[in-house]
BADOMAR-203161 format. One line per 4 residues: number of its first residue (from 1); for each residue x, y, z of C-alpha. Coordinates in nm, 2 decimals. Example, Ala and Ser with C-alpha at 12.3 -4.5 7.8 and 13.67 -1.06 7.14 Angstrom:
<torgus>
1	1.23:-0.45:0.78  1.37:-0.11:0.71
</torgus>
This chain:
<torgus>
1	4.85:-2.88:-1.92  4.59:-3.04:-2.11  4.33:-2.88:-2.35  4.06:-2.96:-2.10
5	4.24:-2.75:-1.83  4.30:-2.45:-2.06  3.93:-2.46:-2.18  3.83:-2.46:-1.80
9	4.07:-2.16:-1.73  3.94:-1.98:-2.02  3.58:-2.04:-1.91  3.65:-1.92:-1.55
13	3.82:-1.61:-1.70  3.52:-1.54:-1.92  3.29:-1.61:-1.62  3.47:-1.38:-1.39
17	3.46:-1.11:-1.67  3.10:-1.15:-1.70  3.04:-1.15:-1.33  3.23:-0.82:-1.30
21	3.02:-0.67:-1.59  2.70:-0.79:-1.42  2.81:-0.63:-1.09  2.90:-0.32:-1.27
25	2.57:-0.29:-1.41  2.38:-0.35:-1.09  2.60:-0.10:-0.90  2.56:0.16:-1.16
29	2.19:0.09:-1.18  2.16:0.14:-0.80  2.36:0.46:-0.80  2.12:0.59:-1.08
33	1.81:0.51:-0.89  1.96:0.69:-0.58  2.06:1.00:-0.78  1.71:1.00:-0.95
37	1.56:0.99:-0.59  1.78:1.27:-0.47  1.68:1.49:-0.77  1.31:1.40:-0.70
41	1.35:1.50:-0.34  1.51:1.82:-0.44  1.23:1.90:-0.65  0.98:1.83:-0.39
45	1.15:2.09:-0.16  1.10:2.34:-0.43  0.75:2.24:-0.47  0.69:2.28:-0.09
49	0.83:2.65:-0.12  0.64:2.72:-0.42  0.32:2.61:-0.26  0.39:2.81:0.04
53	0.44:3.11:-0.21  0.11:3.03:-0.38  -0.08:3.01:-0.05  0.07:3.36:0.05
57	-0.03:3.52:-0.25  -0.42:3.54:-0.21  -0.38:3.67:0.14  -0.14:3.95:0.02
61	-0.37:4.04:-0.27  -0.69:4.03:-0.04  -0.51:4.25:0.22  -0.43:4.51:-0.05
65	-0.77:4.51:-0.21  -0.92:4.71:0.05  -0.66:4.99:0.00  -0.61:4.95:-0.38
69	-0.95:4.96:-0.52  -0.87:5.09:-0.85  -0.61:4.84:-0.94  -0.82:4.54:-1.07
73	-0.58:4.46:-1.36  -0.29:4.44:-1.13  -0.49:4.18:-0.90  -0.60:3.99:-1.22
77	-0.24:3.95:-1.35  -0.11:3.82:-1.01  -0.42:3.59:-0.97  -0.37:3.47:-1.33
81	0.00:3.41:-1.30  -0.05:3.22:-0.97  -0.30:3.00:-1.15  -0.05:2.93:-1.42
85	0.23:2.84:-1.18  0.01:2.61:-0.99  -0.07:2.43:-1.30  0.26:2.37:-1.44
89	0.35:2.01:-1.47  0.72:1.99:-1.58  1.04:2.17:-1.45  1.06:2.38:-1.76
93	0.68:2.51:-1.75  0.73:2.56:-1.36  1.04:2.77:-1.43  0.85:2.98:-1.69
97	0.53:3.01:-1.50  0.72:3.10:-1.17  0.89:3.36:-1.36  0.60:3.52:-1.49
101	0.45:3.50:-1.13  0.78:3.68:-0.99  0.72:3.95:-1.26  0.36:4.01:-1.17
105	0.45:4.03:-0.80  0.71:4.29:-0.88  0.46:4.50:-1.06  0.23:4.45:-0.78
109	0.47:4.57:-0.53  0.55:4.87:-0.74  0.18:4.96:-0.73  0.18:4.91:-0.36
113	0.44:5.20:-0.33  0.16:5.44:-0.43  -0.04:5.34:-0.11  0.13:5.46:0.22
117	-0.14:5.32:0.43  -0.14:4.98:0.28  0.25:4.99:0.34  0.19:5.07:0.72
121	-0.08:4.79:0.75  0.06:4.51:0.99  -0.11:4.23:0.82  0.03:4.35:0.48
125	0.39:4.39:0.64  0.37:4.05:0.80  0.26:3.88:0.47  0.54:4.08:0.28
129	0.79:3.95:0.53  0.66:3.59:0.47  0.68:3.62:0.10  1.04:3.78:0.11
133	1.14:3.49:0.34  0.98:3.24:0.09  1.15:3.38:-0.20  1.50:3.32:-0.02
137	1.38:2.96:0.06  1.28:2.91:-0.31  1.62:3.03:-0.42  1.81:2.80:-0.20
141	1.58:2.50:-0.30  1.63:2.58:-0.66  1.99:2.58:-0.61  1.99:2.24:-0.44
145	1.79:2.09:-0.71  1.99:2.22:-1.00  2.32:2.08:-0.81  2.14:1.74:-0.79
149	2.02:1.75:-1.15  2.36:1.85:-1.27  2.53:1.55:-1.09  2.25:1.31:-1.21
153	2.31:1.44:-1.57  2.67:1.42:-1.55  2.65:1.05:-1.44  2.40:0.98:-1.72
157	2.62:1.13:-2.00  2.98:0.99:-1.88  3.11:0.68:-2.02  3.08:0.40:-1.94
161	2.77:0.47:-1.71  2.60:0.63:-2.01  2.55:0.28:-2.15  2.37:0.14:-1.84
165	2.17:0.48:-1.83  2.05:0.41:-2.19  1.98:0.04:-2.12  1.76:0.13:-1.84
169	1.60:0.46:-1.98  1.74:0.70:-1.72  1.70:1.05:-1.89  1.84:1.39:-1.84
173	1.67:1.62:-1.60  1.59:1.97:-1.68  1.73:2.26:-1.47  1.51:2.50:-1.29
177	1.60:2.81:-1.45  1.45:3.14:-1.57  1.51:3.25:-1.91  1.41:3.62:-1.94
181	1.64:3.88:-1.77  1.33:4.03:-1.60  1.25:3.69:-1.45  1.59:3.65:-1.31
185	1.53:3.93:-1.05  1.34:3.84:-0.74  1.02:4.02:-0.67  1.10:4.35:-0.51
189	0.96:4.34:-0.14  1.02:4.68:0.03  0.93:4.79:0.37
</torgus>
């Protein structure tokens, strides 16, 4: 075997190795794109449920206003918390704002307990049921989002895919979690 043949074999081995690296990078990049899209889709599912929650709150408050005329501070707290939640831009901001909204709704529902006529109002009961159902959907959507974010984050941080993630600037996603113990409780909706 001549030097020319050895050089050709070495060149072919290097080319094959390079081709494998390129194919790995392309495959890993495509996996990251798919995972990123799954995380974005999971977030949009939370966003849909949060919008539904935000849309229900004014109707709930408006129905209660006729019965609870001396509770202006409670109404304002719920309205302000809703506005903050609707204006959140990041996952972390949304989690914080939604926690504050949940706290305001809990206080609102506690005040409702003092108004038996309101608790018996059919419109109010229907809105309460819708809100309770929406809270459950938010919890399920939050879990799905966090699962997707964890899977994505794991792929970004594990070797050797972390090299490809760094090259193409894939970054870790925040979890949608509440931080304060009071925020961890769902708003109390009683019938």
